C-alpha positions as CSV (number, residue, x, y, z in Angstrom):
1,M,0.0,0.0,0.0
2,E,1.3,3.4,-1.0
3,F,0.8,6.6,1.1
4,F,1.3,10.3,0.3
5,T,4.1,12.2,2.1
6,Y,3.8,15.6,3.6
7,P,5.5,18.4,1.5
8,T,7.4,20.8,3.7
9,A,8.2,24.2,2.4
10,F,11.8,23.8,3.7
11,E,12.4,20.6,1.6
12,A,10.8,22.1,-1.4
13,N,13.0,25.3,-1.2
14,H,16.1,23.2,-0.4
15,K,15.7,21.3,-3.7
16,R,15.4,24.5,-5.7
17,S,17.8,26.9,-3.9
18,G,20.5,24.8,-2.5
19,P,21.5,24.1,1.1
20,F,20.6,26.4,3.9
21,T,19.9,26.0,7.6
22,H,16.5,25.9,9.4
23,A,17.2,29.3,10.9
24,E,18.1,30.8,7.6
25,F,15.0,29.4,6.0
26,M,12.8,30.8,8.8
27,A,14.4,34.3,8.5
28,E,13.7,34.3,4.7
29,A,10.2,32.9,5.2
30,R,9.3,35.7,7.7
31,R,10.6,38.3,5.3
32,K,8.6,36.9,2.3
33,V,5.3,36.5,4.3
34,A,5.6,40.0,5.7
35,A,5.8,41.3,2.1
36,T,2.5,39.6,1.1
37,D,-0.9,41.2,1.3
38,F,-2.1,38.5,3.7
39,S,-4.1,39.5,6.7
40,D,-2.4,39.3,10.2
41,H,-4.2,36.0,10.7
42,Q,-3.0,34.6,7.4
43,Q,0.5,35.6,8.1
44,K,0.5,34.0,11.5
45,V,-0.9,30.8,10.1
46,E,1.8,30.6,7.5
47,I,4.7,31.3,9.9
48,D,3.2,28.8,12.4
49,R,3.1,26.2,9.7
50,Y,6.8,26.7,8.7
51,Q,7.8,26.5,12.4
52,A,5.8,23.3,12.8
53,E,7.3,21.8,9.7
54,I,10.8,22.5,10.9
55,H,10.0,21.0,14.3
56,W,8.7,17.9,12.6
57,L,11.9,17.5,10.5
58,E,14.0,17.9,13.7
59,L,12.0,15.1,15.4
60,G,12.8,12.7,12.6
61,K,9.5,13.1,10.7
62,P,7.2,10.8,12.7
63,Y,4.2,9.6,10.7
64,F,1.1,7.4,10.8
65,N,-0.1,5.6,7.7
66,I,-3.9,5.5,7.7
67,W,-5.2,2.4,5.9
68,P,-8.3,2.9,3.8
69,S,-10.7,0.5,5.7
70,I,-10.3,2.5,8.9
71,I,-10.8,6.0,7.5
72,P,-14.6,6.0,7.5
73,M,-14.7,4.7,11.1
74,L,-12.3,7.2,12.5
75,T,-13.6,10.3,10.6
76,D,-17.2,9.6,12.0
77,V,-16.2,8.5,15.5
78,Q,-18.0,9.9,18.6
79,L,-15.6,11.8,20.9
80,D,-17.8,12.4,24.0
81,V,-14.9,12.4,26.3
82,P,-13.2,15.2,28.3
83,A,-10.9,17.4,26.3
84,D,-8.1,17.2,28.9
85,T,-7.7,13.4,28.3
86,L,-6.1,14.1,24.9
87,K,-2.4,13.5,24.7
88,L,-0.3,13.7,21.5
89,P,2.1,10.9,20.7
90,Y,4.6,13.5,19.4
91,P,4.6,17.3,19.7
92,V,4.0,17.3,15.9
93,F,3.4,14.4,13.5
94,V,2.0,13.6,10.1
95,L,-1.0,11.5,9.0
96,R,-0.4,10.0,5.6
97,L,-3.4,9.0,3.5
98,P,-3.5,6.5,0.6
99,P,-4.1,7.5,-3.1
100,Q,-6.5,4.5,-3.5
101,D,-9.9,4.1,-1.7
102,N,-9.5,7.4,0.0
103,P,-13.0,8.8,0.9
104,L,-11.7,12.3,2.0
105,T,-12.6,14.1,-1.3
106,V,-12.3,17.9,-1.5
107,C,-13.4,18.4,-5.1
108,E,-12.7,16.8,-8.5
109,G,-9.0,16.0,-8.7
110,H,-8.2,16.7,-5.1
111,I,-8.3,14.5,-2.0
112,V,-6.8,14.9,1.4
113,Q,-3.2,13.5,1.0
114,S,-1.5,14.2,4.3
115,I,-2.1,16.2,7.5
116,L,0.5,17.8,9.8
117,V,-0.8,17.7,13.4
118,L,0.4,20.0,16.1
119,R,-0.6,20.6,19.7
120,G,-0.6,24.4,20.0
121,V,-1.5,27.1,22.5
122,K,-3.8,30.0,21.7
123,T,-1.9,33.1,22.7
124,K,-5.2,35.0,23.5
125,D,-6.2,32.8,26.5
126,N,-3.4,30.3,26.8
127,Q,-5.8,27.5,25.9
128,H,-4.5,24.3,24.3
129,C,-5.6,23.4,20.8
130,V,-5.0,20.9,18.1
131,V,-3.8,22.5,14.8
132,L,-3.9,20.9,11.4
133,W,-2.2,21.8,8.1
134,I,-3.9,19.8,5.4
135,D,-2.3,19.0,2.0
136,I,-4.8,18.3,-0.8
137,G,-2.3,18.2,-3.6
138,E,-2.9,21.8,-4.5
139,R,0.2,23.6,-5.9
140,V,0.4,27.3,-6.7
141,G,2.6,30.0,-8.1
142,P,5.4,29.8,-10.7
143,L,7.4,27.5,-8.4
144,N,4.5,25.0,-8.0
145,M,4.7,25.3,-4.2
146,P,2.3,23.3,-2.0
147,S,-0.7,25.3,-0.8
148,I,-1.6,23.9,2.7
149,H,-5.0,24.4,4.3
150,W,-5.5,25.1,8.0
151,G,-7.8,23.9,10.8
152,R,-7.9,24.2,14.6
153,L,-9.8,22.5,17.4
154,D,-9.8,24.5,20.7
155,M,-9.6,22.1,23.7
156,D,-11.7,23.7,26.5
157,P,-11.0,21.6,29.6
158,D,-14.6,22.2,30.7
159,K,-16.0,20.6,27.6
160,T,-16.0,17.3,25.8
161,I,-14.1,17.0,22.5
162,D,-17.4,16.6,20.6
163,A,-18.7,19.9,22.1
164,A,-15.5,21.6,20.8
165,F,-16.4,20.9,17.2
166,G,-19.0,23.6,17.3
167,G,-16.4,26.3,17.5
168,I,-14.0,25.6,14.6
169,P,-12.6,28.9,13.4
170,D,-12.8,29.9,9.7
171,N,-10.0,28.9,7.4
172,N,-9.8,32.3,5.6
173,L,-6.8,31.3,3.5
174,P,-6.4,31.5,-0.3
175,G,-6.8,28.5,-2.6
176,I,-9.4,25.8,-3.0
177,N,-12.1,26.0,-0.3
178,I,-12.2,23.1,2.2
179,S,-15.6,22.6,3.7
180,D,-16.1,22.7,7.5
181,E,-17.5,19.2,7.3
182,L,-14.2,17.9,5.8
183,R,-12.1,19.8,8.3
184,R,-14.1,18.2,11.1
185,K,-13.5,14.8,9.6
186,C,-9.7,15.5,9.5
187,L,-9.8,16.7,13.1
188,R,-11.7,13.6,14.2
189,L,-9.2,11.5,12.5
190,A,-6.3,13.3,14.1
191,V,-7.8,13.1,17.6
192,S,-8.6,9.4,17.1
193,I,-5.0,8.7,16.2
194,C,-3.8,10.5,19.3
195,F,-6.0,8.3,21.5
196,L,-5.2,5.1,19.6
197,S,-1.4,5.7,19.6
198,T,-1.2,6.6,23.3
199,G,-3.6,3.9,24.5
200,M,-3.6,0.1,24.4
201,D,-5.5,-0.6,21.1
202,K,-3.9,-2.9,18.6
203,L,-5.0,-0.8,15.6
204,V,-1.6,1.0,15.7
205,E,1.6,-1.0,14.9
206,P,5.1,0.1,14.0
207,D,6.0,0.5,10.3
208,I,9.0,-1.8,9.9
209,L,11.3,-2.5,7.0
210,S,9.9,-4.8,4.3
211,K,12.7,-7.3,4.7
212,D,11.9,-7.7,8.4
213,I,8.1,-8.4,8.0
214,A,8.4,-12.2,8.3
215,A,11.0,-12.0,11.1
216,Y,8.8,-9.5,13.0
217,A,5.7,-11.7,12.7
218,E,7.8,-14.7,13.9
219,A,9.1,-12.7,16.9
220,H,5.6,-11.7,17.9
221,R,4.5,-15.3,17.6
222,K,7.3,-16.4,19.9
223,N,6.8,-13.3,22.2
224,D,10.5,-12.5,21.6
225,T,10.5,-8.9,23.0
226,P,14.2,-8.2,22.5
227,R,13.9,-9.3,18.8
228,I,10.8,-7.2,18.3
229,K,12.6,-4.2,19.8
230,T,15.6,-4.7,17.6
231,I,13.5,-4.8,14.4
232,E,11.6,-1.7,15.4
233,E,14.8,0.2,16.2
234,R,16.4,-0.8,12.9
235,A,13.4,0.7,11.0
236,V,13.8,4.0,13.0
237,R,17.5,4.2,12.2
238,R,16.7,3.8,8.5
239,G,14.3,6.8,8.7
240,K,11.0,5.0,9.3
241,L,9.8,6.7,12.5
242,G,6.3,5.6,11.6
243,F,3.2,3.5,12.3
244,N,0.4,1.7,10.4
245,V,-3.1,2.3,11.6
246,G,-5.7,-0.3,10.7
247,K,-3.3,-2.5,8.6
248,S,-4.2,-5.7,10.4
249,E,-7.7,-4.8,11.3
250,H,-10.1,-7.5,10.1
251,L,-13.7,-6.6,9.3
252,R,-16.0,-8.0,12.0
253,P,-19.6,-8.9,11.4
254,L,-21.9,-6.3,12.9
255,I,-24.7,-8.7,13.4
256,N,-24.0,-11.3,16.0
257,P,-25.8,-14.7,16.2
258,P,-29.2,-14.1,17.9
259,N,-29.6,-15.3,21.5
260,N,-32.9,-17.0,22.0
261,A,-33.0,-15.8,25.6
262,D,-33.0,-12.3,24.3
263,A,-35.7,-12.7,21.8
264,T,-38.4,-12.0,24.4
265,G,-37.2,-8.5,24.8
266,T,-36.5,-8.9,28.5
267,R,-33.1,-7.1,28.2
268,G,-34.8,-3.7,27.9
269,E,-37.5,-1.7,26.3
270,L,-36.0,-1.5,22.8
271,T,-38.3,-2.6,20.0
272,H,-35.8,-2.4,17.1
273,S,-32.1,-3.1,16.6
274,H,-29.8,-0.2,15.8
275,L,-26.2,0.5,14.9
276,R,-24.0,1.9,17.6
277,K,-21.3,4.1,16.1
278,A,-17.6,3.8,16.9
279,H,-16.7,5.9,19.9
280,F,-14.2,6.5,22.6
281,R,-15.2,5.7,26.2
282,K,-13.6,7.0,29.4
283,I,-13.0,4.2,31.8
284,A,-11.9,5.0,35.4
285,T,-9.0,2.4,35.3
286,Q,-7.6,3.7,32.1
287,A,-5.7,7.0,31.6
288,V,-6.6,7.1,27.9
289,P,-10.2,6.7,26.6
290,V,-10.8,3.2,25.1
291,F,-11.8,2.8,21.5
292,V,-15.1,0.9,21.0
293,R,-15.8,-0.4,17.5
294,P,-19.2,-0.1,15.8
295,A,-21.7,-2.8,16.6
296,V,-25.4,-3.7,16.2
297,V,-27.3,-3.3,19.4
298,R,-30.0,-6.0,19.9
299,P,-29.5,-7.8,16.6
300,D,-32.3,-10.2,17.6
301,L,-34.8,-7.4,17.0
302,P,-36.0,-6.1,13.6
303,P,-34.4,-2.9,12.2
304,A,-36.3,0.3,12.4
305,E,-38.4,1.1,9.3
306,H,-36.3,4.2,8.5
307,S,-33.0,2.9,10.0
308,P,-30.0,4.6,8.3
309,G,-27.8,2.2,6.3
310,Y,-26.3,1.5,3.0
311,A,-27.8,0.2,-0.2
312,V,-25.8,-1.7,-2.9
313,R,-27.0,-0.8,-6.4
């Protein structure tokens, strides 16, 4: 499976203009942004983006490959958990989306390709936030430079994460317009990866070298922890500070075999079955909310007459 990479402005300029340091790049970037007719907000977003990209490069470019089958689940997940439970796996990291079977469509010819994720702080009230820079493959100007789109989720400690989605600020940046709905999907995906990568769920696994796949599987089968660690560290030394999300996830049947004891309806007052969406649940014994996969509740009952679902034509 192939995945897009995130195009940093530093690397793009480095290829065209020759070698320069991170500090030299930032000094030139500030000068060029100040010379534009961007608003103060637009200028700040651009400079913040360049600084986040430099930080990501200095960390070794940590990334998460998001496999196609898991995207719809994580972009529609319920996040009715306290905002202060959110921890990032790295101060800044990248989500890499696949070219094939990618449902995050912006418009014809453009899909979400990669997302740079940063935990920031709003200078106005010192409140934490999750900031995204979204690459949709748009390139602008005579140098064909990447045009990156912006999104932010303010993390009010007195609210749940779901409640925070009502206050996403406007993009207000030039280029192709990204809908609020799509930005919310990208934010849900980013928050989900934070929970999954800092919790105990097996959806996230290290991205190892191709030559080590068989040995890695054998080491896991034998529970050979030293061997597992050696293989993972070798991948990092070769520049693969990354993880796969959903690669080994098998599709599970939503409808479980009916239990005759339940057919009488004694388990509750429900009269129809319904689909429970994927969600994160806060459990007292766990520091990180636990991911709960979608499931059919009361599969022994008939579905509602107008129950939402999918039709195959």
